Every structure is written in structure tokens, then in C-alpha cells.
C-alpha positions as CSV (number, residue, x, y, z in Angstrom):
1,X,8.9,-6.9,5.1
2,X,8.8,-4.7,8.6
3,X,5.5,-5.2,10.2
4,X,4.6,-2.9,13.0
5,X,2.8,-4.9,15.2
6,X,1.2,-2.3,17.3
7,X,-0.8,-1.2,14.4
8,X,-1.6,-4.7,13.4
9,X,-3.0,-4.8,17.0
10,X,-4.8,-1.7,16.9
11,X,-6.4,-2.7,13.5
12,X,-7.7,-6.2,15.2
13,X,-9.0,-4.1,18.3
14,X,-10.8,-1.7,16.1
15,X,-12.5,-4.6,14.0
16,X,-13.0,-6.8,17.2
17,X,-15.1,-3.9,19.1
18,X,-17.0,-3.4,16.2
19,X,-18.0,-6.9,15.9
20,X,-18.7,-7.0,19.6
21,X,-21.1,-3.7,19.1
22,X,-23.1,-5.4,16.3
23,X,-23.4,-9.2,17.0
24,X,-25.2,-10.9,19.9
25,X,-23.9,-11.3,22.8
26,X,-24.1,-15.3,22.7
27,X,-22.0,-15.4,19.7
28,X,-19.1,-13.5,21.5
29,X,-19.3,-15.1,25.0
30,X,-19.4,-18.5,23.5
31,X,-16.3,-18.1,21.0
32,X,-14.3,-18.7,23.7
33,X,-11.4,-16.6,22.8
34,X,-8.8,-15.4,24.6
35,X,-7.8,-11.7,24.5
36,X,-4.6,-10.1,22.7
37,X,-2.0,-8.7,25.6
38,X,0.2,-5.6,24.8
39,X,3.9,-5.7,25.8
40,X,4.0,-4.4,29.4
41,X,0.4,-4.4,30.0
42,X,-1.6,-7.8,30.8
43,X,-4.9,-6.5,31.4
44,X,-8.2,-7.6,29.2
45,X,-9.3,-4.2,28.1
46,X,-8.2,-0.6,27.1
47,X,-6.1,0.3,24.1
48,X,-4.7,3.7,22.9
49,X,-4.6,5.0,19.4
50,X,-1.5,7.4,18.7
51,X,-2.8,10.0,16.1
52,X,-1.1,12.8,14.4
53,X,-2.9,15.4,17.0
54,X,-2.7,13.0,20.0
55,X,-3.6,10.1,21.7
56,X,-7.0,8.6,21.4
57,X,-7.4,6.1,24.6
58,X,-10.3,3.8,24.6
59,X,-9.5,2.4,28.2
60,X,-12.7,0.1,28.9
61,X,-12.8,-1.3,25.5
62,X,-12.7,-4.9,25.3
63,X,-9.3,-6.3,23.6
64,X,-9.3,-8.1,20.4
65,X,-8.7,-11.9,20.6
66,X,-5.0,-13.1,20.3
67,X,-5.6,-14.5,16.9
68,X,-6.7,-12.8,13.8
69,X,-6.0,-13.4,9.8
70,X,-7.0,-11.4,6.9
71,X,-7.1,-13.0,3.4
72,X,-8.0,-11.9,0.0
73,X,-9.4,-14.2,-2.8
74,X,-9.6,-16.8,0.0
75,X,-10.9,-20.2,-1.3
76,X,-10.3,-23.7,0.5
77,X,-11.4,-27.3,-0.2
78,X,-13.5,-29.2,2.1
79,X,-11.6,-29.5,5.6
80,X,-11.5,-29.2,9.4
81,X,-9.6,-27.1,11.4
82,X,-8.2,-28.1,15.1
83,X,-8.0,-24.7,17.1
84,X,-8.4,-23.8,20.8
85,X,-11.5,-22.1,20.7
86,X,-14.6,-23.8,19.7
87,X,-15.6,-21.0,17.3
88,X,-14.1,-18.9,14.6
89,X,-15.4,-15.7,13.4
90,X,-15.3,-14.3,9.7
91,X,-16.1,-10.9,8.7
92,X,-16.1,-9.8,4.9
93,X,-15.4,-6.3,4.9
94,X,-15.2,-5.9,0.9
95,X,-16.6,-8.4,-1.8
96,X,-17.2,-7.7,-5.6
97,X,-17.5,-10.0,-8.3
98,X,-15.1,-9.8,-11.2
99,X,-16.3,-12.3,-13.8
100,X,-19.8,-13.4,-12.8
101,X,-20.0,-15.8,-16.0
102,X,-17.3,-17.8,-14.3
103,X,-19.1,-17.8,-10.8
104,X,-22.1,-20.0,-10.4
105,X,-24.0,-21.6,-7.8
106,X,-27.0,-24.0,-8.9
107,X,-27.7,-22.4,-11.8
108,X,-27.9,-18.7,-10.2
109,X,-25.0,-16.4,-10.9
110,X,-22.9,-16.2,-7.6
111,X,-20.2,-14.1,-6.2
112,X,-17.7,-16.9,-5.3
113,X,-16.1,-17.3,-2.0
114,X,-19.1,-18.6,-0.5
115,X,-18.9,-20.5,2.8
116,X,-19.9,-24.1,2.8
117,X,-20.4,-26.3,6.0
118,X,-20.7,-29.8,4.9
119,X,-21.6,-31.0,8.3
120,X,-24.8,-28.4,8.6
121,X,-25.6,-28.2,5.1
122,X,-25.1,-24.7,5.0
123,X,-23.9,-22.1,2.3
124,X,-23.3,-18.6,3.3
125,X,-23.1,-16.6,0.4
126,X,-20.2,-14.4,0.6
127,X,-21.3,-10.5,0.2
128,X,-19.7,-7.3,1.7
129,X,-20.4,-6.5,5.6
130,X,-21.3,-10.3,6.1
131,X,-20.4,-11.6,9.5
132,X,-20.6,-15.3,10.7
133,X,-19.4,-17.6,13.2
134,X,-18.7,-21.0,12.6
135,X,-17.1,-24.4,14.5
136,X,-13.7,-25.0,13.0
137,X,-14.2,-28.9,13.7
138,X,-17.0,-29.1,11.4
139,X,-16.3,-29.9,7.7
140,X,-16.2,-26.7,5.7
141,X,-14.6,-25.0,2.9
142,X,-15.4,-22.3,0.1
143,X,-16.5,-22.2,-3.3
144,X,-14.3,-20.7,-6.0
145,X,-13.4,-17.0,-5.5
């Protein structure tokens, strides 16, 4: 599969700027994530969308972090991650319940794919348009999706 890395980078940049606009500054500032670079341009801000009717330039917009992932139906047993940054962020853009009889948590119907932080004894229920920040070095996982 041939991937257009410019489009992937722009998708991350747009998503990041939506997160920056809606999350508390402390969550963004403490994340410690280095900015993505663009071939031939090493500045920390700005990107351009090449649209059919012309270019749309965001010259002062913050660039996305240098690493990002997309997943579907993600599930993982309890583990820790050894990352270069002290925090990681997760944004659920869409979530639906396929079989509610198969997804139960403590007797209540759950949507599955919930984030569980064993170190903090916290469960974040998965839902559309949910954003969270977590510390990868803490023991964490997900419930069945």
C-alpha cells in the first residue's frame, strides 16, 4: 500500500490543533511531545493544505507531535509502555456498541474498549469524542472491544 505521508502528517496536524484548542493548557504543555517536522522545513509551527481551489495556510498553527497512531477495535491486556514522552493522549472520534449483551462491566452494559489504569484504579469508559491523557509507564490496558 502506497501511503501519502503528507496527508497523514496533515491529518495529525489538524487533529492536534483541535485537541490544543479544547484541552487544558497544562495537559498539552506537560505532554513533552516533540513537534513533527516537514521535509525541508524544520520550524515548530505552520502547515499548508493543498486543496482543489487553492492552498489554505495555517502559518502560526502548532505542529502535531512527531508520533501518532490510529486504531480500530483496539484491545490490550494490562501492560506498561516505555515512551520518550511522559504522557500520551487518546482521542476516540467514533464509538458504537455492536453487541451490548457481550459488553458488560460490573453488571452494567458497557461499550467495551474502556481504558483501565490499574496503578490509579481508574476506568475511563469509551465514548465518542472522548479525550484523555495518560502516563504510559503506569500499568494500563483496555476491556474487550
